[in-house]
PASEBA-1860 file (N, C-alpha, C; in nm, 3 decimals):
! residues 220
1> XXXXXXXX> 11.598/15.964/15.616/11.695/16.063/15.563/11.722/16.034/15.416 ~ 11.722/16.136/15.336/11.747/16.121/15.192/11.891/16.086/15.168 ~ 11.916/15.992/15.079/12.051/15.950/15.043/12.104/16.042/14.931 ~ 12.219/16.101/14.956/12.276/16.200/14.863/12.384/16.133/14.776 ~ 12.379/16.158/14.647/12.485/16.120/14.556/12.549/16.250/14.499 ~ 12.679/16.247/14.482/12.753/16.364/14.431/12.832/16.324/14.310 ~ 12.822/16.399/14.204/12.905/16.383/14.082/12.985/16.511/14.066 ~ 13.117/16.493/14.049/13.208/16.608/14.024/13.257/16.593/13.882
9> XXXXXXXX> 13.241/16.697/13.802/13.280/16.697/13.664/13.423/16.749/13.650 ~ 13.513/16.661/13.604/13.657/16.696/13.595/13.719/16.645/13.469 ~ 13.641/16.633/13.361/13.693/16.571/13.240/13.745/16.672/13.134 ~ 13.718/16.798/13.154/13.751/16.898/13.049/13.902/16.931/13.042 ~ 13.938/16.977/12.926/14.078/17.011/12.901/14.114/17.151/12.960 ~ 14.016/17.241/12.958/14.044/17.375/13.007/14.137/17.452/12.916 ~ 14.099/17.469/12.789/14.186/17.533/12.692/14.217/17.678/12.725 ~ 14.125/17.745/12.796/14.148/17.886/12.833/14.262/17.902/12.934
17> XXXXXXXX> 14.300/17.794/12.999/14.413/17.804/13.091/14.547/17.815/13.019 ~ 14.547/17.782/12.886/14.670/17.786/12.804/14.785/17.709/12.869 ~ 14.754/17.587/12.911/14.852/17.503/12.981/14.829/17.358/12.934 ~ 14.939/17.282/12.931/14.930/17.138/12.900/14.879/17.061/13.022 ~ 14.881/17.122/13.139/14.836/17.057/13.263/14.682/17.055/13.260 ~ 14.620/16.939/13.290/14.472/16.939/13.300/14.421/17.044/13.393 ~ 14.316/17.110/13.350/14.266/17.227/13.422/14.243/17.202/13.571 ~ 14.180/17.094/13.607/14.137/17.071/13.744/14.249/17.037/13.839
25> XXXXXXXX> 14.370/17.012/13.785/14.482/16.982/13.877/14.582/17.099/13.888 ~ 14.545/17.219/13.831/14.624/17.335/13.861/14.617/17.365/14.009 ~ 14.730/17.391/14.070/14.730/17.414/14.214/14.680/17.554/14.250 ~ 14.608/17.556/14.361/14.559/17.681/14.420/14.543/17.664/14.570 ~ 14.609/17.754/14.644/14.602/17.748/14.793/14.645/17.612/14.846 ~ 14.753/17.559/14.784/14.813/17.440/14.843/14.758/17.308/14.797 ~ 14.659/17.307/14.704/14.609/17.181/14.655/14.548/17.204/14.516 ~ 14.528/17.096/14.440/14.466/17.114/14.309/14.324/17.170/14.318
33> XXXXXXXX> 14.277/17.237/14.213/14.139/17.286/14.213/14.041/17.175/14.251 ~ 14.061/17.060/14.187/13.973/16.943/14.216/13.978/16.900/14.362 ~ 14.095/16.913/14.423/14.109/16.870/14.561/14.021/16.948/14.653 ~ 14.004/17.079/14.628/13.915/17.160/14.710/13.772/17.111/14.705 ~ 13.729/17.081/14.580/13.590/17.038/14.559/13.566/16.897/14.618 ~ 13.665/16.807/14.594/13.651/16.670/14.646/13.646/16.665/14.799 ~ 13.732/16.746/14.861/13.732/16.750/15.010/13.599/16.804/15.061 ~ 13.545/16.903/14.996/13.414/16.957/15.036/13.306/16.850/15.020
41> XXXXXXXX> 13.308/16.780/14.907/13.210/16.678/14.881/13.215/16.566/14.984 ~ 13.337/16.521/15.017/13.353/16.414/15.116/13.303/16.451/15.253 ~ 13.320/16.579/15.290/13.275/16.625/15.420/13.123/16.613/15.440 ~ 13.050/16.603/15.330/12.904/16.589/15.337/12.859/16.446/15.359 ~ 12.956/16.351/15.361/12.925/16.210/15.381/12.818/16.157/15.284 ~ 12.838/16.174/15.155/12.736/16.124/15.062/12.732/15.976/15.056 ~ 12.620/15.924/15.010/12.610/15.778/14.991/12.698/15.729/14.876 ~ 12.711/15.813/14.773/12.797/15.783/14.661/12.865/15.914/14.614
49> XXXXXXXX> 12.991/15.900/14.578/13.069/16.018/14.527/13.147/15.970/14.405 ~ 13.118/16.032/14.291/13.183/15.997/14.167/13.256/16.118/14.107 ~ 13.373/16.097/14.052/13.445/16.201/13.977/13.457/16.154/13.832 ~ 13.405/16.234/13.744/13.417/16.201/13.599/13.540/16.271/13.545 ~ 13.634/16.189/13.492/13.758/16.245/13.441/13.778/16.199/13.298 ~ 13.858/16.272/13.224/13.886/16.238/13.084/14.024/16.286/13.048 ~ 14.032/16.419/13.011/14.161/16.471/12.971/14.257/16.469/13.092 ~ 14.374/16.416/13.065/14.476/16.405/13.171/14.477/16.272/13.242
57> XXXXXXXX> 14.370/16.196/13.228/14.364/16.057/13.277/14.426/16.033/13.415 ~ 14.536/15.957/13.413/14.600/15.916/13.538/14.653/16.036/13.618 ~ 14.690/16.146/13.550/14.735/16.263/13.620/14.623/16.316/13.712 ~ 14.505/16.321/13.666/14.392/16.370/13.743/14.366/16.278/13.861 ~ 14.364/16.148/13.838/14.338/16.052/13.946/14.445/16.056/14.056 ~ 14.570/16.081/14.013/14.681/16.081/14.108/14.692/16.212/14.186 ~ 14.615/16.312/14.144/14.634/16.444/14.202/14.559/16.468/14.333 ~ 14.459/16.382/14.364/14.379/16.404/14.483/14.366/16.278/14.565
65> XXXXXXXX> 14.327/16.294/14.687/14.300/16.184/14.777/14.177/16.109/14.719 ~ 14.195/15.981/14.692/14.088/15.903/14.625/13.992/15.839/14.724 ~ 14.005/15.868/14.851/13.918/15.806/14.951/13.768/15.829/14.918 ~ 13.697/15.717/14.912/13.551/15.718/14.894/13.508/15.767/14.756 ~ 13.600/15.781/14.658/13.570/15.829/14.526/13.556/15.712/14.429 ~ 13.447/15.710/14.352/13.430/15.622/14.238/13.474/15.702/14.113 ~ 13.573/15.651/14.043/13.623/15.720/13.924/13.550/15.677/13.798 ~ 13.504/15.768/13.720/13.431/15.739/13.595/13.510/15.799/13.480
73> XXXXXXXX> 13.556/15.720/13.386/13.634/15.768/13.274/13.545/15.799/13.156 ~ 13.542/15.925/13.117/13.468/15.969/12.999/13.559/15.951/12.883 ~ 13.551/15.838/12.815/13.644/15.806/12.705/13.627/15.897/12.584 ~ 13.506/15.935/12.557/13.476/16.031/12.445/13.437/16.165/12.508 ~ 13.503/16.270/12.468/13.471/16.400/12.521/13.348/16.459/12.448 ~ 13.229/16.419/12.494/13.108/16.457/12.433/13.029/16.563/12.511 ~ 13.100/16.635/12.597/13.036/16.741/12.673/13.006/16.702/12.816 ~ 12.977/16.801/12.897/12.957/16.775/13.039/12.822/16.712/13.069
81> XXXXXXXX> 12.721/16.742/12.988/12.594/16.673/13.006/12.613/16.522/12.989 ~ 12.687/16.483/12.886/12.721/16.343/12.864/12.802/16.288/12.981 ~ 12.889/16.369/13.038/12.970/16.322/13.152/12.880/16.287/13.271 ~ 12.777/16.363/13.300/12.686/16.332/13.406/12.618/16.198/13.378 ~ 12.576/16.175/13.252/12.513/16.053/13.220/12.601/15.933/13.242 ~ 12.732/15.950/13.224/12.824/15.837/13.246/12.828/15.798/13.395 ~ 12.803/15.894/13.484/12.808/15.864/13.629/12.677/15.818/13.687 ~ 12.566/15.840/13.621/12.436/15.805/13.676/12.421/15.661/13.715
89> XXXXXXXX> 12.476/15.564/13.637/12.465/15.423/13.679/12.520/15.395/13.816 ~ 12.616/15.479/13.862/12.670/15.460/13.995/12.583/15.519/14.107 ~ 12.484/15.591/14.066/12.401/15.661/14.165/12.276/15.587/14.205 ~ 12.273/15.455/14.180/12.160/15.375/14.221/12.133/15.384/14.371 ~ 12.008/15.403/14.407/11.973/15.408/14.549/11.980/15.544/14.612 ~ 12.027/15.646/14.541/12.031/15.780/14.595/11.897/15.853/14.563 ~ 11.856/15.938/14.656/11.734/16.010/14.640/11.750/16.146/14.571 ~ 11.869/16.205/14.587/11.893/16.334/14.526/12.038/16.336/14.479
97> XXXXXXXX> 12.058/16.407/14.371/12.192/16.414/14.309/12.241/16.559/14.311 ~ 12.366/16.573/14.356/12.435/16.704/14.352/12.543/16.699/14.248 ~ 12.540/16.787/14.153/12.639/16.794/14.044/12.722/16.917/14.061 ~ 12.855/16.900/14.069/12.946/17.013/14.090/13.052/17.010/13.980 ~ 13.111/17.126/13.953/13.230/17.135/13.869/13.354/17.113/13.953 ~ 13.458/17.060/13.897/13.586/17.039/13.966/13.672/17.162/13.969 ~ 13.625/17.276/13.913/13.705/17.398/13.909/13.638/17.512/13.988 ~ 13.565/17.477/14.095/13.500/17.576/14.179/13.561/17.569/14.318
105> XXXXXXXX> 13.687/17.616/14.332/13.760/17.586/14.455/13.721/17.660/14.579 ~ 13.635/17.764/14.564/13.593/17.842/14.680/13.474/17.779/14.754 ~ 13.421/17.674/14.704/13.304/17.611/14.760/13.334/17.558/14.900 ~ 13.239/17.570/14.991/13.254/17.523/15.128/13.140/17.428/15.164 ~ 13.161/17.344/15.263/13.051/17.256/15.310/12.929/17.339/15.351 ~ 12.950/17.452/15.411/12.838/17.538/15.454/12.756/17.583/15.332 ~ 12.825/17.618/15.223/12.754/17.660/15.102/12.659/17.549/15.054 ~ 12.716/17.427/15.051/12.639/17.315/14.997/12.528/17.275/15.089
113> XXXXXXXX> 12.552/17.280/15.221/12.445/17.246/15.316/12.328/17.343/15.303 ~ 12.359/17.470/15.284/12.253/17.569/15.262/12.175/17.534/15.135 ~ 12.247/17.499/15.032/12.184/17.459/14.906/12.089/17.342/14.926 ~ 12.134/17.243/14.999/12.058/17.121/15.022/11.937/17.150/15.114 ~ 11.956/17.241/15.209/11.848/17.275/15.300/11.735/17.342/15.230 ~ 11.764/17.424/15.128/11.664/17.499/15.054/11.602/17.413/14.942 ~ 11.655/17.293/14.921/11.620/17.212/14.804/11.485/17.149/14.818 ~ 11.408/17.144/14.706/11.285/17.070/14.698/11.301/16.959/14.595
121> XXXXXXXX> 11.282/16.995/14.467/11.301/16.892/14.360/11.418/16.930/14.268 ~ 11.431/17.060/14.238/11.541/17.100/14.149/11.595/17.235/14.199 ~ 11.724/17.240/14.225/11.790/17.362/14.270/11.902/17.392/14.177 ~ 11.912/17.518/14.130/12.015/17.558/14.038/12.098/17.671/14.093 ~ 12.231/17.663/14.084/12.319/17.770/14.120/12.390/17.819/13.997 ~ 12.360/17.939/13.946/12.422/17.989/13.823/12.565/18.036/13.852 ~ 12.642/18.048/13.743/12.775/18.106/13.753/12.762/18.259/13.779 ~ 12.876/18.321/13.802/12.873/18.461/13.841/12.816/18.554/13.733
129> XXXXXXXX> 12.818/18.509/13.607/12.762/18.588/13.496/12.614/18.561/13.479 ~ 12.565/18.453/13.541/12.424/18.422/13.530/12.390/18.348/13.404 ~ 12.488/18.305/13.326/12.463/18.235/13.198/12.481/18.086/13.211 ~ 12.585/18.040/13.281/12.609/17.897/13.297/12.553/17.846/13.430 ~ 12.559/17.715/13.445/12.513/17.650/13.568/12.631/17.585/13.635 ~ 12.663/17.628/13.758/12.778/17.571/13.826/12.742/17.459/13.923 ~ 12.614/17.447/13.956/12.575/17.346/14.052/12.426/17.315/14.032 ~ 12.393/17.185/14.042/12.255/17.138/14.035/12.230/17.040/14.145
137> XXXXXXXX> 12.111/17.049/14.209/12.066/16.946/14.298/11.930/16.900/14.238 ~ 11.917/16.767/14.218/11.799/16.713/14.151/11.747/16.592/14.231 ~ 11.613/16.592/14.251/11.547/16.477/14.317/11.425/16.442/14.228 ~ 11.423/16.327/14.163/11.529/16.225/14.159/11.644/16.268/14.070 ~ 11.752/16.187/14.064/11.873/16.225/13.991/11.852/16.254/13.843 ~ 11.759/16.186/13.778/11.738/16.203/13.631/11.614/16.285/13.602 ~ 11.588/16.385/13.686/11.468/16.467/13.671/11.462/16.539/13.538 ~ 11.576/16.600/13.496/11.584/16.672/13.368/11.708/16.628/13.296
145> XXXXXXXX> 11.715/16.667/13.170/11.837/16.641/13.092/11.941/16.747/13.127 ~ 12.062/16.700/13.155/12.167/16.791/13.201/12.243/16.848/13.080 ~ 12.282/16.975/13.098/12.365/17.042/13.000/12.454/17.140/13.077 ~ 12.583/17.127/13.057/12.675/17.220/13.133/12.768/17.288/13.032 ~ 12.746/17.415/13.013/12.836/17.498/12.930/12.815/17.642/12.971 ~ 12.871/17.731/12.896/12.859/17.871/12.933/12.719/17.931/12.919 ~ 12.624/17.853/12.860/12.490/17.906/12.842/12.384/17.805/12.882 ~ 12.414/17.730/12.989/12.325/17.622/13.028/12.217/17.658/13.130
153> XXXXXXXX> 12.230/17.773/13.193/12.136/17.809/13.298/11.989/17.823/13.248 ~ 11.975/17.901/13.146/11.835/17.923/13.093/11.776/17.790/13.044 ~ 11.849/17.704/12.970/11.789/17.575/12.931/11.750/17.490/13.050 ~ 11.828/17.492/13.160/11.789/17.413/13.276/11.660/17.467/13.339 ~ 11.647/17.601/13.345/11.524/17.661/13.399/11.406/17.622/13.312 ~ 11.425/17.633/13.183/11.313/17.601/13.092/11.277/17.454/13.098 ~ 11.378/17.366/13.117/11.350/17.225/13.128/11.265/17.196/13.255 ~ 11.294/17.269/13.361/11.218/17.252/13.485/11.071/17.294/13.464
161> XXXXXXXX> 11.051/17.416/13.407/10.916/17.463/13.383/10.843/17.367/13.285 ~ 10.919/17.306/13.196/10.858/17.219/13.098/10.795/17.095/13.156 ~ 10.839/17.055/13.275/10.779/16.942/13.342/10.701/16.984/13.467 ~ 10.664/17.115/13.471/10.579/17.162/13.574/10.644/17.193/13.710 ~ 10.776/17.216/13.708/10.848/17.237/13.830/10.906/17.381/13.830 ~ 10.887/17.451/13.941/10.950/17.582/13.958/11.082/17.563/14.031 ~ 11.196/17.582/13.963/11.325/17.552/14.028/11.360/17.652/14.137 ~ 11.429/17.606/14.235/11.486/17.693/14.338/11.620/17.746/14.284
169> XXXXXXXX> 11.636/17.875/14.274/11.757/17.935/14.221/11.836/18.000/14.334 ~ 11.961/17.954/14.351/12.046/18.005/14.460/12.165/18.073/14.399 ~ 12.182/18.200/14.429/12.296/18.277/14.378/12.399/18.289/14.492 ~ 12.511/18.222/14.473/12.614/18.216/14.578/12.750/18.245/14.513 ~ 12.822/18.343/14.565/12.948/18.382/14.504/13.052/18.270/14.504 ~ 13.059/18.191/14.612/13.155/18.083/14.618/13.126/17.977/14.515 ~ 12.999/17.948/14.488/12.964/17.854/14.386/12.972/17.917/14.246 ~ 12.964/18.048/14.239/12.958/18.111/14.109/13.094/18.131/14.043
177> XXXXXXXX> 13.202/18.130/14.121/13.334/18.158/14.064/13.404/18.028/14.027 ~ 13.419/18.002/13.898/13.499/17.892/13.850/13.628/17.948/13.789 ~ 13.739/17.876/13.806/13.870/17.931/13.766/13.905/17.883/13.628 ~ 13.894/17.972/13.532/13.935/17.946/13.394/14.054/18.028/13.349 ~ 14.062/18.148/13.401/14.164/18.242/13.355/14.216/18.324/13.473 ~ 14.329/18.398/13.454/14.376/18.487/13.562/14.268/18.586/13.608 ~ 14.177/18.622/13.518/14.072/18.715/13.555/13.987/18.660/13.670 ~ 13.968/18.526/13.670/13.886/18.461/13.774/13.958/18.471/13.908
185> XXXXXXXX> 14.090/18.456/13.909/14.165/18.472/14.032/14.159/18.617/14.082 ~ 14.156/18.711/13.993/14.141/18.851/14.035/14.007/18.871/14.107 ~ 13.906/18.799/14.064/13.776/18.814/14.129/13.781/18.757/14.270 ~ 13.864/18.658/14.294/13.886/18.605/14.430/13.946/18.715/14.519 ~ 14.045/18.787/14.460/14.112/18.891/14.538/14.015/19.008/14.565 ~ 13.920/19.034/14.478/13.831/19.145/14.493/13.716/19.117/14.591 ~ 13.705/18.993/14.635/13.599/18.957/14.730/13.627/19.032/14.864 ~ 13.521/19.084/14.919/13.532/19.159/15.044/13.571/19.069/15.162
193> XXXXXXXX> 13.514/18.951/15.165/13.541/18.858/15.275/13.676/18.787/15.258 ~ 13.756/18.775/15.366/13.882/18.704/15.360/13.858/18.551/15.341 ~ 13.954/18.486/15.278/13.945/18.341/15.262/14.086/18.284/15.260 ~ 14.096/18.152/15.284/14.223/18.086/15.281/14.285/18.098/15.143 ~ 14.202/18.087/15.038/14.251/18.101/14.902/14.313/18.237/14.879 ~ 14.242/18.342/14.922/14.292/18.477/14.904/14.424/18.498/14.978 ~ 14.432/18.445/15.099/14.558/18.456/15.176/14.675/18.389/15.104 ~ 14.654/18.272/15.051/14.761/18.203/14.978/14.803/18.276/14.853
201> XXXXXXXX> 14.707/18.336/14.783/14.741/18.411/14.666/14.827/18.536/14.703 ~ 14.796/18.594/14.816/14.873/18.713/14.859/15.010/18.679/14.908 ~ 15.022/18.576/14.990/15.153/18.539/15.049/15.246/18.475/14.946 ~ 15.191/18.414/14.842/15.275/18.350/14.739/15.327/18.451/14.635 ~ 15.275/18.574/14.633/15.314/18.672/14.537/15.230/18.666/14.411 ~ 15.138/18.569/14.399/15.055/18.558/14.279/14.962/18.683/14.273 ~ 14.915/18.725/14.386/14.826/18.843/14.390/14.892/18.963/14.331 ~ 15.021/18.985/14.363/15.092/19.100/14.310/15.108/19.091/14.157
209> XXXXXXXX> 15.138/18.972/14.111/15.153/18.953/13.969/15.022/18.974/13.894 ~ 14.913/18.940/13.956/14.782/18.955/13.893/14.741/19.102/13.889 ~ 14.765/19.173/13.997/14.719/19.313/14.005/14.816/19.409/13.943 ~ 14.946/19.368/13.926/15.047/19.452/13.863/15.121/19.369/13.759 ~ 15.053/19.329/13.652/15.112/19.234/13.557/15.235/19.290/13.484 ~ 15.255/19.422/13.478/15.366/19.479/13.405/15.481/19.516/13.499 ~ 15.459/19.497/13.626/15.567/19.531/13.725/15.622/19.401/13.785 ~ 15.699/19.332/13.703/15.750/19.198/13.743/15.844/19.206/13.861
217> XXXX> 15.911/19.315/13.880/16.008/19.321/13.992/15.942/19.318/14.124 ~ 15.822/19.376/14.135/15.752/19.376/14.259/15.690/19.243/14.298 ~ 15.686/19.150/14.195/15.624/19.022/14.223/15.726/18.919/14.267 ~ 15.850/18.953/14.265/15.952/18.853/14.301/15.972/18.846/14.452
END
């Protein structure tokens, strides 16, 4: 059986959230964004699980259950590709590496198992716009140079073809939605399938405030 290593990227500030609170610890559906991703990752029983953190430091570490997590501090904010490199030394002995963002709270174990089942050498899951990369599975872990930003998908595909590999591309709505702005939460509400996240947004009144931003009385 192949040994799986998982790296969760949680070092960014998340300036588009317009909040002093580190992006990945904003609460959603009863737990921080990062908590949803960490719980999903743990359920897969990986050989190694690392969370790369930076902005917010101790706040981020204190926000989630640390069981089975190796914490990696990115002291210099040199981008998410650099963040992955910081965690690779902890991935010794793993056969394949799964890289996730800490702000993709709709992800489920079923989504990831499907991703892993379809995986050969390199699997890419783009964001909902098709420009960024929200998830990578790589065998071996250092197969290509990692880059994670709003325009990383095409460079990852080109890097794969550059070494003679045809990447497996998986388009999955749960993996594609990362929470940066209220608009992203609206997309959760617009999903046809019900979810725990959607239910919490509706029962808390957040859904009303998002869909009727100028009608504050109805949101109370």
